[in-house]
Each structure stands twice: as structure tokens, then as C-alpha cells.
C-alpha positions as CSV (number, residue, x, y, z in Angstrom):
1,Q,23.2,10.4,-11.0
2,V,20.6,10.7,-13.7
3,Q,17.1,11.9,-12.8
4,L,14.0,11.1,-14.8
5,V,10.7,12.9,-14.5
6,E,7.6,11.5,-16.3
7,S,4.5,13.4,-17.2
8,G,1.5,13.1,-19.4
9,G,-0.4,10.3,-17.7
10,G,-4.1,10.6,-16.8
11,L,-7.5,9.3,-17.5
12,V,-8.4,8.6,-21.1
13,Q,-11.4,6.9,-22.7
14,P,-11.1,3.7,-24.7
15,G,-9.9,4.4,-28.2
16,G,-8.2,7.6,-27.1
17,S,-4.6,8.7,-27.4
18,L,-2.1,9.8,-24.9
19,R,1.5,11.1,-25.1
20,L,3.9,10.5,-22.2
21,S,7.0,12.5,-21.7
22,C,10.2,11.8,-19.7
23,A,12.6,14.6,-19.0
24,V,16.2,13.3,-18.5
25,S,18.7,15.2,-16.5
26,A,21.7,13.9,-18.6
27,S,22.8,14.5,-22.1
28,F,21.6,11.8,-24.5
29,F,25.2,11.4,-25.6
30,S,26.0,9.8,-22.3
31,L,23.1,7.2,-22.6
32,N,23.0,3.7,-24.0
33,S,19.4,2.8,-23.9
34,M,16.1,4.6,-23.3
35,R,13.0,2.6,-22.6
36,W,9.4,2.7,-21.5
37,Y,8.0,0.0,-19.3
38,R,4.6,-0.5,-17.8
39,Q,3.1,-2.4,-14.9
40,G,-0.6,-3.1,-14.7
41,P,-2.5,-4.0,-11.6
42,G,-1.4,-7.4,-10.4
43,K,1.0,-7.8,-13.3
44,E,4.8,-7.9,-13.8
45,R,6.6,-5.0,-15.3
46,E,6.6,-5.2,-19.1
47,L,8.9,-3.6,-21.6
48,V,6.9,-1.7,-24.3
49,A,9.5,0.4,-26.1
50,D,13.3,0.2,-26.3
51,F,15.6,2.6,-28.1
52,T,19.3,1.6,-28.0
53,Y,21.9,3.5,-30.0
54,G,23.1,1.4,-32.9
55,R,19.9,-0.7,-32.9
56,G,17.0,1.8,-33.1
57,V,13.6,1.3,-31.7
58,E,11.9,-2.0,-30.8
59,Y,8.4,-2.3,-29.5
60,G,7.0,-5.1,-27.4
61,G,4.0,-6.3,-25.5
62,S,0.4,-5.9,-26.4
63,L,0.8,-2.2,-27.2
64,K,2.9,-3.1,-30.3
65,G,1.4,-1.4,-33.3
66,R,-0.2,1.4,-31.3
67,L,3.0,3.0,-30.1
68,T,5.5,5.5,-31.3
69,F,8.7,6.2,-29.4
70,S,10.5,9.5,-30.1
71,K,13.2,11.6,-28.5
72,D,14.1,15.2,-28.5
73,D,17.9,15.5,-28.2
74,A,17.8,19.3,-27.8
75,K,15.4,19.0,-24.8
76,N,16.7,15.7,-23.4
77,T,13.2,14.4,-23.4
78,I,11.8,11.1,-24.6
79,H,8.2,10.5,-25.5
80,L,5.8,7.7,-25.9
81,Q,2.7,8.3,-28.1
82,M,0.0,5.7,-27.5
83,S,-3.1,5.4,-29.6
84,N,-6.3,3.3,-29.7
85,L,-6.0,2.7,-26.0
86,K,-7.8,-0.1,-24.3
87,S,-8.8,-0.8,-20.7
88,E,-6.0,-3.4,-20.5
89,D,-3.5,-0.6,-21.1
90,T,-4.2,0.8,-17.7
91,A,-0.9,0.7,-15.9
92,V,1.8,2.8,-14.4
93,Y,4.2,3.7,-17.1
94,Y,7.9,4.0,-16.3
95,C,10.8,5.7,-18.1
96,Y,14.2,4.0,-18.0
97,V,17.6,4.9,-19.2
98,D,21.0,3.3,-18.8
99,Q,24.6,4.2,-19.2
100,L,27.6,2.0,-19.9
101,F,30.5,3.1,-17.6
102,Q,33.7,1.2,-17.0
103,G,32.2,-2.2,-17.8
104,R,29.1,-1.6,-15.7
105,R,25.5,-0.8,-16.7
106,L,24.1,2.1,-14.6
107,V,20.3,2.0,-14.6
108,Y,17.9,4.8,-13.8
109,W,14.1,4.8,-13.4
110,G,11.5,7.4,-13.3
111,Q,8.9,7.5,-10.6
112,G,6.1,6.4,-13.0
113,T,3.0,8.0,-14.4
114,Q,-0.4,6.5,-14.1
115,V,-2.4,5.9,-17.2
116,T,-6.1,4.9,-16.7
117,V,-8.2,3.9,-19.7
118,S,-11.8,3.9,-18.7
119,S,-15.1,5.3,-19.9
């Protein structure tokens, strides 16, 4: 069982920046993909950043161009740096990792961290 703990959310003014972190209880060597999703009020969950070994980082959604995904292998932590935030970026941001094991994909989610963009 892999546990994920997000941090770094909070209230930020429009145009501001925020860095989210996700501490992963497993070694990165055991993982296949690491992702960030978000879910805004009344919206479906949206993939915003995807790192998969062998494929690198891909960004999606309306945050594209304002995001930087990074990972710290020594600390088993992944980060999401967001800049020039807008009110529509207000959402709960979720960390996700998966493992490939005996032909199955094992999926793990964090509890989410709230990001509110408001003046």
C-alpha cells in the first residue's frame, strides 16, 4: 500500500505562484506514473501533469504553460510549481501514482489539497 500526502495548498492572489508537494511512501523505482489532477467546484477531475518513466512529462488542461512538474528521488517527493494563477485554477489538487504489478495497474491517490485563487 502506497500512501500519498499532499501539502502546499492555500489562498493565493491572482497572478501569484504556488508550489504543491506530494510525499510518497514508496521508492520511485517501484512506480510507473506520477500525476497531478485537479477538480474545480462543479467540474470533473482533470489531469494537469503526467510523468511516466520512458515518456517524460506531459502537461494538460488550461494550466498548460504555467506548470512545472518535478520530482526529488532522494526524498520520494513530487512537486507541482504553478505560476500566474487565475481564479479558474481554484480547485482541489490531487497527487496520483501507480504501479504495474503482475499485469495489473495499482492506483493510489492523495487526499487532495485545496488551492484557492482570489483577491
